[in-house]
Residue, then its C-alpha position, 0 to 999 in steps of 0.5 A: m036671908k035673901q030679904h036681907k040682901m035686897s035690903l042692903r042691895m037697896v040701901i046702896g043703890i039709894f046711897v050711889v043714887a044720892l051720891i051722883v045728885f050730890l056730884i052733879y050739884m057740886v059740878n054746876n056749884p064750885h064757888r059754893s062752899m060751907l066757909n063762903y056760907a058761913i062769912f057772908m050769909q050770917s043772920t045775926p050779926m056780932n052785937n058787942q055793944g048795946d044795939n038801940s037801932r030799930k029790928p026788923t021782923e025775924a028773917s024768913p027763908m030767903e035766897l039771895t039771886a044774882s042780882g042780889q036780891v033777896s027772895s023768900k021762895n025757898t030755904r037755899i041761900q045763892h049769892q055772888h061773892p067776891t071770891k069768884e069775881p072781886g068787886i068794890m067792897f063798903v063796909q058799915t060796922s054800926n048797928e045803923l039800919d038806914p044808913s045816911p045820905l052820905v053813905m048811900c051816895s058813896i054807894e050808889s056812885a060806884a054802882r053807876l060808875n062800875e056797871k060791870k062790878t059787884v058793889y057788896f056792902f056788908m051791914r053788921a045790923f043787916n039780917g040778910n033779909i032785904s024784905a024785911y026793910q021796907e020804906p017808909e021806915y026804911k029808906a037806904i036799904p031798899l034804894l040800894s038794893s034796886f041797882k042790879n049789880v048792889v048786893i047787901l050782905p051781914l057782916n059777922p066780924k067773928e066769921l070774917f076774922s076766923d083763919t085770920p091773925l085778928a081772930g085771936w084779937y077779936e076774941k080778947v078785945d073788950p069793945s066798952k075799953e075802946s075809944y073808937w071802936f067802930h073805927v078800928l073794927a072797920d080798919g080790921c074787916r077791910l083788911a080781912l075782906l081784901w085777904k080773902y078775897g081781893g077787890i077794891y075797898l072804899d070808905t062809905d065817904i068817899i063819893s066815886i067820880k070816875p070808874l075804878d080799875f082793879k090793881n094792887f094800890l094804896c093812896e098817900e093822904s099827904s107827904n109821906y103819910a098814905n091813908n087806908a080809905a081806898l085800897g085794892f088788893n089780890r086776894s092773898h097779897s102778902f102785904i095785907k098779910s103783914c098789915l093783918r100781923d102788924f095789927v095784932e102785934d103792935y095794936n093800940g086802940a086808943d091812938w087814933g088811926h094807929q091801925g088804919p092811916k099809920l098802919m099802912t104808912r108804917m107798913l110801906k115803908k117796910w115793904c119798900r125800905t124807905d123812910d121816904l114814901d114820896y120817892f114812890r108817889n105815883r110809882k110802883c113799890k114791889g108791885i104796889l101802885y102807890l097813888s097820890s093824893n088827888w086821886f081820893y083826897p084831893v081835898p085834905y082833911t085840914n080843908w073839908e069845910k071846902i066840900f061844903e062851901e056854899d055858893t061855889w058851884n054856881g052850875n058851872n060843871e067845867v070848873i069841878i071837873n077841871e079841878f078834879s080831873k085826876t081824881s077817882g073819888i073825893h073823900v068827904w072826911n065824915f069824921l069831921s065833917g059829920r059833926h057838922k050840920a050842913h044843907v046841901k040842897g040848893s046850897k050851890s056847893l061842891i057837896e050838891y054837885l057831887f050829889s047831884k051828879d054822881c048819885p042822883t037817885t039818893y039826891n032825889s030821895f030827900e027833900e032835906m039832906i044834911 
């Protein structure tokens, strides 16, 4: 009987000690939750379409440090994430593991101009272990991870869409029947990221030329028409909530832009109760600043060739600086320009100026860039 009581006391004592250790851990690490772990650190990305890209060796136990670098020293994962301090977010929904120089330039330029902000790059094919992606086979991941404020994270759409209206849609949609799947998926991901974490979202073909301030904003692409390539919103903003609902209720994947720019346009008109968005240009509408096109779309998509036109720079920086004096980032319209083979180095074009000035590491890392 005495031995039984002693064993019981021992068990209770061990439990109390374990509970104390757990409480001390939670007090010192309040921002680590199982939900954030599931969303941001999934080591196996969803793959609904065949993945023909190169696959690295299986990820070993890893640790993501405050600078965004991965270490395989132990199995406990540590990371920054947007819930604690919202940052600038980029998303790649394709299975590409070595992004183009344009993608690298977009992320590098944002990181250089916003040194005190964390820049998150969510990659669907990334397994979370930076050490698995080494040169010379991989160039982008080692280069981008060298910046202290860049954090590269796996993108798991199923986990990201959980607890949002997109969860049911994602379970039912058939990517093989979608005309613009990667674009539609990116449209959904940016909304879910802004809803859950807040911050600034930028497309991977926007080259930043000025620092960015956190605020609730949309930007017009043209007269009475908004775009979703550059967005800024607080976490759980009601406008983003309404966009998530409309994304599902009025879904049309066959119509280019229906879940993107067109969604932003129709929802902002409802939000502002107007059919004339031009009235709110560079003004706030119920707490949302509607920026004029020069902020992120100074070159309209109908004139995208201007960005690649040769012999227009000629080393005269002042002309370009003056032309884009009220611009924060230049959208390169990769959906159109990506089909065009353009020489960058030595072209004396606007794109060469942007690469050489705003993403010099990327610019100097490639002998030839197209």
